[in-house]
N, C-alpha and C positions, 0 to 999 in steps of 0.2 A: 504494500500500500504506500502511495507517495505522500509527501508532506502536504501538498495543496488540498486534497480532500480532507485531510485531518484538520487543517486550519479552517476550512469551510465548516466542518462539523463543530469545531470550537466556537466559531463565529455564530453559528445557529444557536448553540447552547447558551452563549452569552446573551444573545437577543432574548431568548426565552427567560433567562435568569433576570434580565432587566425588567421585562414585563411583569414577571412574578414579584420582583422587588417593589414595583409601583403598586401592585395590588395589595401587597402586604403592608406597605406604608399607609395606604388609604384605610385598610382594615385596622391598623394600629391607631390611626387618628380617631376612628369611630369608637374603638375600645377605650381609648383614653377619655373620650367624652362620656361614655357610659360609666367608666370608673369614677369620674368626677361627680356625675349625678348620683351614683350610689354612695359615694363618700359623703356627699351633702345630706342624703337621706339618712345615712347611718348617724351622722352627727346630730341631725334633728331628732332622731329617735332617742339618742343618748341623752340629749338635754331634756326631752319629755320624760324619760325614765327617771332622771335625777330629780326633776320637779315632782314626779309622782312619789318617789321615795321620801322626799322632804315632807310632802303632805301626809304620807302614812306615818312618818316618824312623829310629826306634830300631833296627829290624832292619837297615836299610842301614848305620847306623853300626857295627854289629857285624861286618859283612862285612870281611874283610881287604882292605886297599888301597882301600877305598871312600872314606875320608876325603880323599884327595888328588884323586880324581875329582870328588867333589861340591863341593869348594871352588871349582872353576873354573866350575861351573854356577850360574846365578841360581836362587833359589827359585821354585817354581811360582806363588806369589802375586804376584811382582814384575811389574808391567805392562811390556810391551815398547813402546818408542817406535817409531812408524811414521815413516818418512821420506817426503818427497814433497810434492806441491803442496797437500795438505790441511792443512798445518801452520798456515796463516793462518785456517782455518775453525774455528769453535767448534761443537761438537755441542750442539744444544738439543732437549730432549724437549718436545713439545707434544701437546695433545689436540684432536682435531676430531671432533665428534659422538661423544664418548666413547671414541674409539680413539686410542691413543698412536702418535705418529710421531716419529722421530729425524731432525731436519733440520740441515743445515749453515748457519751464519750467519757472515758475515765479522766480524772483531773490531770491536766497537762497534755492530754492526747487530742485536743481540739484541732491543732494544726495538721496532725497526721490524718485525722478524719476528713478535714477539708481537702487535703491533697488526694485522698482516696476518692472522695466524691467528685472532684474535678476529673480524675482519670475515668471514672465510670460514666460521668455525664458526657465527656468528650467521645468515649467509645460508643455510647448509645446514640448520640446525635449524629455521628458519622454514619451509622447504620440507618437511622431514620432518614437522613438527608439523601442517602442513596436512592430512596424512593420505592424500593421493592417491598419493604415490610412495613406495615402500619401498626400492628398489634404491639402494645407496650411490653407484654410479657415475652413475646418472641424476641423483640429487640433486646430485652434484658438478658435472655438466655444466650443469644449470639454474642452480646458484648462480654458476658462472663466467660464464654469459651474463648473469645479473642484475647482477653486479658490473661487468661490462664495459659494460653498458647504462647503469648509474648513473654510471660515469666519463665517458661521452659526453654525459650530460645537463647542461644549464646549471644552475647552482645557484640556481634560482628556486622552491624548495619553499615551500609555505605554512607559516607559523609556527603552532604550536598555538593561539595567541590568535586568529589569523585563522580557523582552522577552527572554533573554539568559537563565534565570532560567526555563522558560516554555518549552524550546526546549528539545527534547529527547537526551539522551547521545549517542554518536557515538562510534563504536568499534574502535580498534586500526587500523584495515585495512582501515576503512572509513576515519579516521583522516589522515592516510598516503596519501590516494587518494586525499582528499581535500587539504592537505599540498602541494602535488605535483602540483595540479591544480593552487593553489594560487602562487606557485613559478614560474610556466610558465607564468601566467598572469603578475606577477611583472616584470619578465624578458622582456616580450613583451612590456609592457607599460612603464617600467622604462626609456628606452632610446628613447622613442617616441618623446620627444621634442614638440615644438609648431608647429601646422600645419600652413603652409605658413608662 
């Protein structure tokens, strides 16, 4: 297979990627608006809840003999401590493929947990982004297998400099096409910002 059809394939895929990028940016803007509306609704409900609690507390204070009974009880907002073996574990919230998980980490092990989460997230996102598999559980199994396989491999991967010397030389036209594609990608992704 010659280089020209390969570059044409890359150009076609870049075009599809840019169209998808525009769609995702519009979807992200809509989601951000929905998130803002929901946040406003949540804050409104919280303030109404606080007002209702204040009214209930004032009504309870008016009841005869209620002041002695309520003094012994902790307020509803006071967190209760749990006893048991989990006291040495710290709860850490992480995101894998955009979904939040609450995980336990031993004291001082948060950095190692975050590093492991990043590896798993990257492996799962690579599989998802390939587009062939959509089910989260299948993606997780394949990512686990890939990570286990990588752990078993000897560390003899080629460096990027070695790979670059093995690549065939491109013509001036091919380099110009690739340069234009890279410029379009940089332009599209450069002002992308953070989603949500």
